[in-house]
C-alpha positions in Angstrom: 195.6 179.6 84.3 197.3 176.3 83.7 196.5 175.4 87.3 192.8 176.0 86.8 192.7 173.8 83.8 194.6 171.1 85.5 192.0 171.2 88.4 189.1 171.1 86.0 190.6 168.1 84.2 191.0 166.3 87.5 187.3 166.8 88.5 186.2 165.7 85.1 188.2 162.5 85.4 186.7 161.8 88.8 183.2 162.3 87.5 183.9 160.1 84.6 185.2 157.4 86.9 182.2 157.4 89.3 179.5 157.8 86.6 179.1 154.0 86.0 178.7 153.5 89.8 176.0 156.1 90.1 174.2 154.6 87.1 174.4 151.1 88.7 172.6 152.2 91.9 169.3 152.7 90.0 169.4 149.3 88.1 167.9 147.0 91.0 165.0 149.3 91.5 164.3 149.5 87.8 164.6 145.7 87.6 162.1 145.2 90.5 159.8 147.7 89.0 159.8 145.9 85.6 159.1 142.5 87.3 156.2 143.9 89.3 154.8 145.5 86.2 154.6 142.1 84.4 151.1 140.3 85.1 151.1 136.7 86.5 149.7 134.2 84.0 146.9 132.0 85.7 147.0 128.1 85.5 144.3 126.9 83.1 143.1 123.2 82.9 141.1 121.9 80.0 138.2 119.4 80.4 136.5 117.8 77.5 132.7 117.3 78.1 130.8 114.6 76.3 127.3 113.1 77.0 127.0 109.6 78.5 124.2 107.7 80.3 124.0 107.8 84.1 121.9 105.5 86.3 119.8 107.2 89.0 119.6 104.9 92.0 117.1 105.5 94.8 116.7 103.2 97.8 113.1 102.8 99.1 111.8 100.4 101.8 109.6 97.6 100.6 108.4 94.1 101.3 107.4 91.1 99.2 104.0 89.5 99.9 102.0 86.7 98.2 99.2 87.8 95.8 96.7 85.6 97.6 96.5 84.7 101.3 93.9 82.1 102.6 93.0 81.5 106.2 92.0 77.9 106.4 89.4 77.7 109.1 87.4 74.6 110.2 83.6 75.0 109.8 82.8 72.6 112.6 84.2 72.1 116.1 86.2 69.0 117.0 89.6 67.5 117.6 92.1 67.1 114.7 93.1 63.4 114.4 95.0 63.4 111.1 97.1 65.7 108.9 96.6 64.7 105.2 99.4 66.7 103.5 103.1 66.9 103.8 104.6 70.0 105.4 105.7 72.5 102.7 104.2 70.6 99.8 102.0 72.1 97.1 98.3 71.3 97.3 95.5 72.0 94.9 92.2 73.6 95.6 89.9 71.1 97.3 92.7 68.8 98.5 92.2 67.6 102.1 94.5 69.2 104.7 93.2 67.9 108.0 90.6 65.5 109.3 88.6 66.2 112.5 87.3 63.3 114.5 84.3 62.2 112.4 82.6 59.8 114.8 80.3 62.5 116.4 79.2 63.6 113.0 78.6 60.1 111.8 76.3 59.5 114.8 74.4 62.7 113.9 73.9 61.4 110.3 72.6 58.1 111.6 70.2 59.9 114.0 69.0 62.2 111.3 68.5 59.2 108.9 66.4 57.4 111.6 64.3 60.4 112.2 63.6 60.8 108.5 62.6 57.1 108.2 60.2 57.6 111.1 58.7 60.7 109.6 58.2 59.0 106.3 56.4 56.1 108.0 54.2 58.6 109.8 53.5 60.3 106.6 52.5 57.1 104.8 50.1 56.2 107.7 48.6 59.7 107.5 48.1 59.4 103.8 46.3 56.1 104.2 44.2 57.4 107.0 43.2 60.5 105.0 42.1 58.3 102.1 39.9 56.1 104.4 38.3 59.1 106.0 37.8 60.8 102.7 36.0 57.6 101.4 33.8 57.4 104.5 33.0 61.1 104.4 32.0 60.7 100.7 29.7 57.8 101.8 28.4 59.9 104.7 29.7 57.4 107.1 32.1 59.8 108.8 31.6 63.5 109.6 33.3 66.1 107.5 35.3 67.4 110.4 37.1 64.0 110.6 38.0 64.3 107.0 39.4 67.8 107.6 41.5 66.5 110.5 42.9 63.7 108.4 43.9 66.1 105.6 45.6 68.4 108.1 47.5 65.4 109.6 48.7 64.3 106.2 50.0 67.8 105.5 51.7 68.0 108.9 53.4 64.6 108.2 54.6 65.8 104.8 56.1 68.9 106.4 57.8 66.8 109.1 59.4 64.6 106.4 60.9 67.7 104.7 62.2 68.9 108.0 63.8 65.5 108.7 65.4 65.7 105.2 66.9 69.1 106.0 68.3 67.7 109.3 69.9 64.8 107.5 71.4 67.1 104.8 72.8 69.3 107.6 74.3 66.3 109.4 75.9 65.1 106.2 77.3 68.6 105.5 78.9 68.7 108.9 80.4 65.3 108.3 81.9 66.6 105.1 83.2 69.7 106.8 85.1 67.5 109.3 87.6 67.1 106.4 89.3 70.6 106.1 90.2 71.3 102.5 92.4 73.8 100.7 90.3 76.8 99.5 92.8 77.7 96.7 95.9 76.3 95.0 98.6 77.1 97.5 102.1 76.2 98.8 101.5 75.5 102.4 104.2 76.6 104.9 104.8 75.1 108.3 101.5 74.4 109.9 100.7 73.3 113.4 97.5 71.5 114.2 96.0 72.4 117.6 93.6 70.3 119.6 90.9 72.7 118.8 91.7 74.1 115.3 91.5 77.8 114.8 93.6 79.1 111.9 96.0 77.5 109.5 97.7 80.3 107.4 98.4 79.3 103.8 100.0 81.4 101.1 99.8 81.2 97.3 103.4 81.6 96.2 103.3 81.1 92.5 103.1 84.9 92.1 104.5 87.6 94.5 103.8 91.3 94.7 106.4 93.9 95.7 105.0 96.7 97.9 107.2 99.8 98.1 106.6 102.6 100.5 107.5 106.1 99.2 110.4 107.7 100.9 109.6 110.9 102.8 113.1 112.3 102.2 112.6 112.3 98.4 109.6 114.7 98.5 110.1 118.2 97.3 
């Protein structure tokens, strides 16, 4: 009986000794389980928003052009013999730019003047002749048909005088056109005079216009 008690006491001592060891085997698993059970806290950043102006920049193709462009063209044919302005200088409307050889136009003016003088002399003679024939016809010393011819000749001479006046005015106008003038106030760029003048491009640069083409990529 004493032997049985002694054996039971020994078993109890053994169990008591290994109990802490058995209990320690479950601690890592419980520790891992407790860590896995805890949720991960996310990283949060804070941004303060406040209104402020912002420039919107859009690049568009464009070009600058003068407001007025004048093509200076000669009104008569001829050879340019003189340039009357300084390259790149500003000129006013009506200022002379070039001079074409004026000698042929001066000859035309002289010829037209001579033709007018001749027509005027013819007209004066026709007027005197018409007066004489009219007097003779009134005295019945000349037939009426001669009086009618004299009146018609006087009218023809008067018409010829007006035609010669128009020719003289045209010749003087061509002579004036031989001096090429600025059509507008302008700043003239580099200009080259040709033997037979065609075009001298001049630009009014006091004011400029900006022409912008809309961008196709900005549609929609």
